[in-house]
N, C-alpha and C positions, 0 to 999 in steps of 0.2 A: 504494500500500499504506500501511497505518496501523500499522507496526510501532514498537514501543517499545524502545529500548535500555536494558535495566536495568543494563548494565555496557557502557562503551564503552571501546576500547583507545586508549591515548595515542599508540602508535606503529603504524606500517604496515610491511609487508613491504619498502618502498622505503627505510625509514630506514636512513641510513649508506652507502648504494650508491656514492655519488661517491668517498668516500675509499677504498673498498674497490677500485674500479676503477683509481684511480691507482696503488695499491701493486701490484696484480697485473699491470698494464700494465708497469711497470718491472721486475718479477721476470721475466716471460716474455722480455722483451727481453735481460736480461743473460744469462738461460740460454741462449737461442738463440745468442747471440754467444759465449758462454764454454764452451758444451758441457758435456761431462761433469763438467769440474772445477768449474764454476759450480753444477751442481746438487749436486755433493758438497758444496760450500761452505755452500750453503743448508740441507742435510741437517745439517751439523755445527752450524751456528748455531741453526736452528729445532728440530731434534730431539734435538740432543746426541748424534749417533750418528757413531761413527768407524770402524764396521766396513765390511765389503764391501757394495756396493749390490746386486749380483746374488746372490741367496740360492743356496746351493749345496745338493747332496744330503745332505751330512753334517748341515747345520743343520736340513733339513726333517726328516730321520730323528730329530734330537734333539728337535725340537718335538713330533713325533708321541709320543715316549716320555713327554712330560710331559702329555699329555692323558689324563684318565681313561676308562676304558671306556665308562662311562655317557654321557659327554658325546660319545664318538665314535658311540655308537649314536643319540643324539639328532641330531647333525649329519647322520648317513646318512638318518635319518628325514626331516628337512627336505629334504635333497638329492634324495631319491627323489620326494618330493611336487613340488618345483619342477620337476624334470625330466620327471616324468610330465605335468604340466599343459602344459609347453612343447612337449612332443612332440605332444600333442593340437591345440596351437595351430599348430605346424607343418604337421600333417597336414590342418589346415582350410583351407589355402591350397595350390592345386596348379598345375602346369604344364599348358598346353593349346595347342592350335592348331585355328584354326577357318577354314572356307571363308566368307568374308563375301559373295562373289558369285563366279560361276563364274571360276575361275582365278586368284582373289585370296586369299591365305592370310595370316593374321596369327596370332602365337602369343605366349605368355608364358613366361619362364624365371625360376626363382628361383636366384639365385646368392649364396652367402654372401660377405661380405667376407673379405679375406684375413688381416687383422690387426685385433683388438680390444684396446683398453686398457681395463682394468677397475680402477677405483679403489675401495679398500675402506678406509672411515675406521677409524682406529685411535687416536684421541686420548683423549678423556675416557672413551669406552666402547670395548670390543672388539667391533667390529660383525661378528661371525661370520657372521651370516645374510646380510650384503651381498655376502660372497664367493661364497655360493651362488647369490644372485639375478642376479648379473653373469656369473660365470665358467660356471656349469652352463648357464645359458640360451644363452651363446655357443656352448658345445660342441654343445648340441642342435641349433643352427642350422647346424652345419658349419663354424664358423670354423676356419681351419687354424692360426692362431697367435694364442694368447691371452696377453696380457702382464698381469700383476696387480701392483699396488703398493699399499703400506700403509706408515703411519708407523711408525717403530721405537717399540718398547714401553719406556719408562723407560731410553732410551738404550741398550738391550741387544737390539736386533733386533725383528722383528715378533712380535707377541703370539702364543705357541705355538698357541692355539686357532684363530686367523685363519690362520697358515701352514699348519696341519694341513689346514684346509678348503680353502684355495687349492690345494693339492696334490691333495686328494681329488676336487676338482671338475674337475681337468685343466688348470690353468695350465701353459702351456709355459715361460714366464719369469716370475720373481718378483723385484720390486725392493723393497728396503728404503728406501723414500722415501714421504714424506707430503706433503700439502698441494699448493701450486702447483708446487714443484719436482717432484712425482710426475707430476702432469698434464703438465708440460712434458717430462719425460723420455720419456713414452709417445708424446706428439704428435710430438717431433722425432726419434724413433728412437734416443735414446742408450741406452747399455749393451746393444747387441745388433743394432743397425742395421735394425730394423723399425719404421719409423714406423706409428702406428695409423691406420687407415681411420676409425675411430669410437672415441669415448671415452664410457664409461658409468660409472654409479655415483653414489651420494650423497656429500655431503661438506658442510663448512662454506661459509660466504659466499665465501670465498677460492677454494676448489675450483670452486664453481659459476660464480663470475665468471671464472675462468681457461677453463673450458669455453665459456662464452659468447663470450669474446673469440676463441677459436680456431675457432669454428664457421664453417664454410665452407671454411676450410683443411683441417678434419676434420670428420666427422660427429660429433653427440653424440646421446645418448639423448632429451634434452629439456631445456629451460630449467627450472631449479629453484632453490629457496631453501630455508630452514629448514623443517623438517617442519610439518605442520598437522593438526589435527583439528577436525571439526565433528560435534556429536552433534545429531540430531533427536529430541526427546523429547516424547511427549504426556503426558497427565495419568495414564496408566497405567503409565509407566516407573517403574523403581526408581531413587530419586535417589542412593542410595548407590552403585550400580553406575555411573551417569551420572558422578558425581563422580570415582570411581576411574579411569575411562577417561579423562577430561580431564587428571588429574594425570599419568596414565601417559604421555601425549604430552608435557606440559609439561616433563618432566624433561630431554628432550633438550637443551634450551639456552635461554638467557636470551631468545632471539628466535623461540621456537617458539609460534605462535598456537594458542589452544584457544577454539573458539567453540561456544556452545550455543544452539540455536533451539528454542523451546518454545511452546506454546499455553496454558499454565497457569502463573499467577503464583505459586501455592503451591509447584509443583515447582521453579520457578527459585530461589525463595528457599531452599529446602532444599538444593539444590545449591550455591548461592553461599556458604551457611554452612558447609557441608562441606568444600568445595575446599581452604580455608586450613588446616583441621585436618588434612587428609591430607597436604598439602605439609609442614607443620610436623613430621610423623612420619617423613618421609624421612631417609635418611643426609645428611651435611652437603653433599656436592657435588651430589647430585641436588635437595636442598631449595633451595639458592641458585639454582640453574638455574630450578627450577619456580617459585619466588617471583617471580623477575623476568619470567618468561614470562606468568604469569597477571596480574600487576600492569600490565605494559606493553602486552600483546597480546591478553590475554583479553577476550571479549565474550559477552554474554547478550542475546539478542533474544526479544522477546515478540510473537507473532503472533496473530492472530484465529482462523485455521483452518489445516488442513493444507495447502490450496492456497497460502496466504500463506507458510507454512513452506517449502514446496518451491521457491517463487519466490525466497525469500532465500537458501536453499541454493545454487540454481543461480547467483545472483549472486556468491556467494563462490567457486563451483568449487573446492571444498576437496581437498587431497591425499586425506586419508582421511575418509570419510563414514559415520558410524554411525547407523542408524535404530532406535531403540527406541521403537516405536510399534505400534499395532494395524494390521491389514491390509497386511501387508508386501507383498504382490502389487501393491498400488496404488502403493506408493512405488517398487518396482523398475521399474514402467512409467512412471512420471511423472517420476522425476528424470533430469536430463539431463547435468549437469556435475559430475564429480568424477574422482579417480584411481582409487580402489578403493572399493567399496560393501560395508558390513557390515550385514547384515540381521538384526535381532533381538538380544535380550540375550545369546543363546547364543554369540555370536561377538564378537570385539573386534580392534581394530587390532593388538594384540601377536600374535595368531594369524596374521594376514597377514604381518606384519613378520618373523616367525620360521620358521614352519613349515607353514602350511596348503596352501601350493602356488602361489598366485598370487603375482605379483612386487610387492616393496615399493618398487622405484625407480620413483617416481610424480611426476606433475606438481604443483608448487605455484604460488603467487603468481597463481592465476587461470588458469594454463596449461590447466587442465582443460576450458576452453571449447572447445579445439580439438584436443586431443591426449589419448591415454591415456598409460599408463606403458610401462616397458621390457617387451618381450616378444619372442619368438623372431624375429618379424619385423623388428625394428630392426636385426638383424644380417645380413638377407637383402635383396639388391637384387632388386626385382621389375622385370625388364626386358623388352622387347618385341622382336619380330622379325617380318620380313615376307617373302614371296616370292610370286612371281606366274608364271603362264603367259605365252606370248606371246600367246594368245588373250584372256587377262585383261587385256592392255595395250590391247586395242581400245577400250574404253569408259574404262578408268581414266586412260590417258594423254590422251585428249581432255579429260576434265574437269579433270584437274590442269593442262593447258596453258591452258585458258579461265579458270580461277579465277587462275592466276599472272598473266596478262596484265590481268586486272581489277584485281590488286593492283599492276600496274606492274612486275612481276618477270619481265622478258623471258628472262633466263638460266634460271629455273626452267621456264618454259613450253618452251624449246627442248629440255630434257631429255627432255620427253615427245614433242615433234616428232620428234626423231631416231629414237626407237624405232619410232614409227608408220611413219616412212618405210623403216626397215630391214625390219620385220615384214610390213608390209602396203604394199608398193611400188607396187602397182598400184590402190590405193584413194585416194580423195579424202576428207578430213575437215574438218569445221568446227572450226577452231582458235582462232576469234576469239570473245570474250565477246558 
């Protein structure tokens, strides 16, 4: 490819990982050894929170009273969309049993995990939508016990909007803990005695690293880092909308990449001139985050044609991929690697993040090359079973015995032999490879 970088990032998604890993490893070790008191200590130190960790009914009702009716209606709209889409996903996978040969049956069952731990970010921003994406999806999957946690808001408990949404979506236990201590509490079964089978939900680099370290001991939704956006824009795209969409994601944090892939130098120049102006107009907290993100992680790539643009995008495998270009069906059929795809100017990442119905817990750092994001199937174990008639053993047991002996596994072979001897005692079989 002959791509040209009109803006090249100074940092990558791996920047600072070693230090993060050390901090998180030490925290997890201390919490596992110290239990609930260690988790409380980190809550007091990092969140400035002195209240009860397990949120009670009175606090939930008090939070609901603080949420305006319009916001409640909006949250229900988003929840209903997410649950409807998750239900369709669940219904697209089915249990079955098939007879593979006479007397040999194999089947598939779909079994929800027993306990899911849902992390809902509550630091710089109140991520109400993240509560919907994780908790509601788990409930649609049929998870029996859903634990949700979020950082206390300004030292005074979970943000009322988040708490209301957690309860609305069906969380069975809610913990006022953020960061690594929240992840650890759910993984180790603190404050309730139900260790999570799977941990899901977005978070900062410390939360992501905690999930990575715990993976294997528990399941996780996916390996993830700071949120990303890549916009593919051809010369027909509106540079104003492209610039707004890039800035909209850059406000997430100082390490949130925003990438633009174009086939038109003039369009790129307009967007690159407009982005700093839009960032400068943001409120102070968002402005500082977006400035750093665009300065250190933003990239603009000029390509020769749409095929080259698609190749570049697939190499990035971005979390959020917007296409603001002509012939959207071509892009839908051509693009391979992404977390969620937004086709056309009429949709944007914010729609998917908040309320359109697809899930916003998505792969980052190139993980979109081999997995999609959180969906109802992440909470469901697809397990298999088999059964056979005695007649079905006639052929299958011989084959299993011969393959086993070829592999040198005599014990395996004899499990076939003994059944043939019992079921067909008067017959002779060829049991050597």
